[in-house]
N, C-alpha and C positions, 0 to 999 in steps of 0.2 A: 347661331349668332345672336347676341343680345341686342336690345334696342338702346338708343341714345336719347334720353329724355332730360329736359331741363325745366325746373320750376323757378320762376322769378317773382319774389315777393318784395314789394316796395310800398313804403308808407311815408308820405310827406305831409299829409294833412291830419291834424289831431283835434279831437274835441276838447281835450284838456288844455287849459291855458298854461299849465306847467310844462307842456311839451311844445317847444317852438316849431313852427312850420319849417320844412326842409324843401329846398328847390330841386335837389339832385335826383331823388329816387324815381320820379316819373320819367326823367330822361334816361336814367340808368337802365331801366328795364327795356325801353324801346330800342336803344342802341345795342345793348347786349343781346337781346332776343334776335335782332336782325343778323348779328354776326354768328351766333350759335346756330340759327336755323338755316343759314346759307349753306346749300350743299357743296359749295366750293370751299367752305372753311370748316364748319363744325358738323353740319348735317344733323342737328338735334331737333327733335320735336319739342316745341316750347309752349309753356303756358304762363300767363302773367296774372298776378293777383295784386291789384293796385288800390291803395287806400281802403283796405277792407277791415271790417271789425274782427275781433279776435276769433270768434267762432268760425268765420269763413276761412281765415288764414290757417288755423289749426286743422280744420277739416281738409283743406287742400294739401297740407303736409302729410296727414295720415293717409289720404288716398294716393298720394305720390309714391309713398314707400311700400304700399301693399301689393301683394301678388306679383312680386318681381322674380326674375330669373337671376341665377348667380352670374351670368354673363352680361347683365345690363350695366350700362354706364349712366349714372344719375348725377346731375349737377343741380344744386340748390343755391340760389343767390338771394341774400336778404339785405335790403338797404332800408335802414330806419334808425330811430334812436335806440340805443342800448341802455337799459337801466338795471339797477340792482336793488335788492331789498336789504333790510337791516342785517340779514345773515350773510350777505355777500353773494347771494344766488343771482344768476343772470337771467334777464327777460328781454325779449324783443318787442318793442312797442308797436301797437296796432292803432287803427283810427280811433277806437273807443277806449283806449287804455286809460285807466285811472291809476295814477301812481300809488294810491292807497290800497288798491285791490289788484295787485299785479298778477297773482296766481290765476284769476278768472278773467282778466281783461287784456291779456297779452299772450305772447308765445313763450312759455317757460323753456329755458335751455334744457331742463331735465326732460320735458316732454319731447323735444326734438331729439335728444340723445336716445330716448327710449324707442322712438320710431325708427331711427337708423339702426339701433341694435337689433330690432326685430326683422329688419329688411334682409332678404336673402342676397341682394346684390353685393358683390365684393369689390365694386369700384364706385365709391361715392365721393364727390367733390363738393365741399361746402365753402361758399364764398361769403364772408361776412363784411359788409361795408357799413360798419357802425363802431361806436366806442361803447364803453361799459360803465357809465355813471350817469347821474342826473344833472350834472352841471352843463349848462348850455351857453354858448357865446355866439353872437351874430357871425354868420359865415362859416360856422363849424357845426359839427353834429353833437356828439356828447363828449364828456371829459373823463377825468381820471377814473379808472375802474379796474376790475379784476381781469386776469388772463383767462381766456376762454378754453385754453387747451385742456385743462383738467376736467371741464364739464362736457366737452364736445369731441375730444379725440377718441379714436377707437380703431379696432382692426378693420381693414378694408376701406378706409376712408382717409381723405386729405382735407385739412381745414386751412384756408387762406384768410387772414384777418387784416383789416385795414391799418390797425395800429398796434402799438405795444401796450404796456400796462398803464402808462401815465401820459398818453398823448391824445391829441384831437384828430378826428377824421375830417379833413378839409373838404369843403364842397366846391372848390374852385376859388377864383379871385374876384368875382363880380358880386360883392356882398349886397349891393343896393339894388340890383336888377332883379326883376321878377321872372325873366325868361329862364326856363329850366336848362340846366347843363349838367353833364355827368360829373360825379365826384372824381377827385384825383385818383383814388384807388380803382374804381370801376373803369375810368377812362384809360388807365394804364393796361387793364385787362383787355379792353376792346382794342386798343392800339396794338398790343402784342399779337393778338389773334388775327386781326384784319390785315396788318401789314406783313405778318410773318416774322417780325423782328424777334419774337420770343423763341424762335428756333435757334437755340444756342449752339447745338452740335452740327447743324447743317444737314440733317438727315431728311429734311422735307416735312417734318411733323413737329407739332408743339406739344411737349409733354407737360404735365402739371408742375413738375419741379422746375422746368425751364420757364414756365409762365411766372412762377414766383420770383425767380431771379430777375426777369425782365421788369416786373412790377416794382421790385425793391430798388433797382437801379434808376428807373424812370422817376420814382418819387424823390429819391435822394438828389437826383440831378435838378429837379424842379425847385429845390431849396426849401420845400415844406418840411417842417419838423415833425415828420411822421414816419415811423419805421414799421412797415408791414411785417407780420409774423406768419409762420406756418408750421403745421404739424402733420406728419404723414405716417400712416401705417398701411399703405396700399399693398395689396398682395403682389401686384406686378406693376410695371410702368404704364401709366394711363396717358393717352394722347387725346387732346381736345381739338386739334385743328390740323389741316393739311396745308403746309406753307406753300408748296410749289404751285398749287392752284389758287390759293388766296392772293398771292402777289399778282397773278394774271387777272383775277377778278377785280382787284383794286384799281389796276390801270384802266380797265374797260369801264368801270363804274363812273369814272370821272366824266364821261360823255353823257351821263344821265340815263343810259340805256341799261335796263336790268337784263343781264345775261346769266344763264344757268349753265356753267361749264361742266365738262366731264370731271370726275372726281380725282383721277389719278393720272399723272404724267409719267412718261417713260423716256429713258435716254434713247437717242437714235442709234441705229446699228453702225458699226465701223465699216469702212470700205477699203478694199485692197485694189490698187491700180498697178498693173504691170507697165513699166515705162522703158522704152529703148533709149539708150544714151550713147552718143559718139565717144570714141576713145579720148578725143581732145577735151570734150566737156567733162568727162569723168575725171580727168587729171586736173583740170584747171578750175572746175566748178562753174556754175552759172545760175542765173535766175530764170526759171522757166514758167510758162503759163500752162496750166492744166485745165482742160475742159471736161467737166463732169456732169452727169445727169443725176440729180439728187432731189430730195424732198425738202421743201421749205414751208414755213407757216403760211397757211391759207390767208390771203388778204381779205376775204369776205367775212370770215368768222373769227379771225385773229387766233386760229389754232384750236378753237373750242369744238368745232365740228357741228355746231347747231345753226339753224336759220334764226332770223331775228325774232320770230314769234314762236319758236319751238318750246315745247315742254319737255323737260328732262326728268325722268322718273327713276326712282330707286329700283335696281334690278331685283325682281321677286325671288330669283333663285338663290342669290348670295346675300340678299338684303342690304346691298350697298357696300359690302366688304370687298368685293372684287375677287375673292378667293373661294375655291371649292377644295377644302382641305389645304394642301400645300401647293396646289396648282391654280392657275387663273380660271375664273369662272367661264364656262363655255358660252353661256348666254350673252354676257356683256363683255367678253374677252378681257376681263380683268379690270375694267374701268369702274364697275359698281353702278353704272348708269345705263339707261336705255333712252335714246333720242327719238322723239316722236317725229320731228321734221328735220332731217339732216341738212346741213349746208349744201346747196346745189353746186357750189364751186369745188368742194372736196369730197362730197358724198359722205360726210360724217367723220372722215379721217382726221380732219384738222390740218392736213398738209396737201400740198400740190407738188407735182414733179416738174422741175424746170432744168434747163441746162445752164450752167454758170461757169465762170472762169475763176481759177484759184492761182494766185502767185505762189510759187514754191522756190525757195532758195536751196539749190543743190550744192552741198559742200564739195570742196576739192578732195580728190582721193577716193571717190565712190567707186565701187566695183560690182560685178555681177552678184546678185543675191542679197545685196545690202538693202536696207529699208530706212526711210525717214518717215517721221510722223508729222502730219499737219493737224495740230490739236483743234478740235471742235469745228472742223471744216467739212464734216460729213453731214448726213441727213439729220433734219430736225426730228426729235422724237415724237411719237404719238401723243396727242393731247397737249402739244406745245412744249414737250419736254426738251431737255438739253440736247445739243447736237452731238453726234458721234465723231470719231476721228477718221481721217483719211491717211492710209499708209501707201507710200510709193515704193515699189520694189523695182530695182533697176536691172536691166540686161545690157551689158556693155557690147556694142557692135564692133566688129573688126574694122581696122582702118589701115589701108595699104600705104598711106603716106607717113605713118608713124613707125619708127623702128622700135621694137620691144625693149631693146637695151636703153635707148634714149628715154623711153617712158619710165623705166626703172629709175634713171637718174633724176628725171623731173619729179617723180613721186617722192624722192628723198629730200627734195628742197624744203625750206622752212615754211613756204606758203601752203603746203599740204597739211591738213589737220586730220 
């Protein structure tokens, strides 16, 4: 199994007076690193390089792409000014960038392309929160410039860009305030991963292509004249987040308590209940109350299985993937995590068993062997996963007070469905 690493490079302060200060990069890396590193969402190992000179930034990039496995997933996020030289070549500005000496005082796109080309990893995601020219306007990053696809696209990687060829990358709408805030582009990435709204197909994971669609629609809905672009030559579909757990983590984080949940939720098992029914009720139908013993979300840990001060570690056997080949990992039982201090209420399962009542509408005309389904009325799944279904199978009891012929006549009446 490969590792999941993210390098976040942000430059908002520049020594050159020709490069305007940017508020968003510092906030960009803090928020994005928090989401990517969260084991409930991205579970990336992250490194931040903020307001660094060119030699530090280029060194960090070269180290990031060296000695990689083909199974590694690498994410590189760059938030800064984008500038170009007289030949139209793209450069990413650093703290000491001199617009007259771009090749030696910035990050050349050609350098970045070469490092990715030498890297053995076949899943590289590049997030560019910048524009590609030297025209700067208050509240914006950079202006009209060249498309980065030709310089940065390549086999085994995806490139998501904040703008098209002739657009600005907006930093938000508080132009006169000094407080940092994420840019529109990075904010949309953070929002899609943290809330799980970028999960377009509902499979519980956020793929790179789904993230782009979310970012595109969120920016267009905001009214900003900014059209994000993307180019992909990934070998296979790459997933950046687990939506099912991130939604749960987001709800809990509102209380201000940092909780590290299990990585993977599962659907609860279905239950089959055999139910005797009188001949009269079988013919006419009724609303019945079923008492069942089932698992529900633990009230103490909210389904996470951890105590308040527990440390959740990546499973050393499966390295957090939850799988051993095509089967669940025996060490972590498929969750990808090991809990140091399980919740005392549920002993780490995230669920407790209770007896509860379920109202079931039994249709008229039911007979022995027939079943009805009570959708999502079964046990809650491990890790706070969706509930299973309850199936009621009926056994019709004999009734000496009903004549079989009369029953046949009643069954043929319009009220029987």
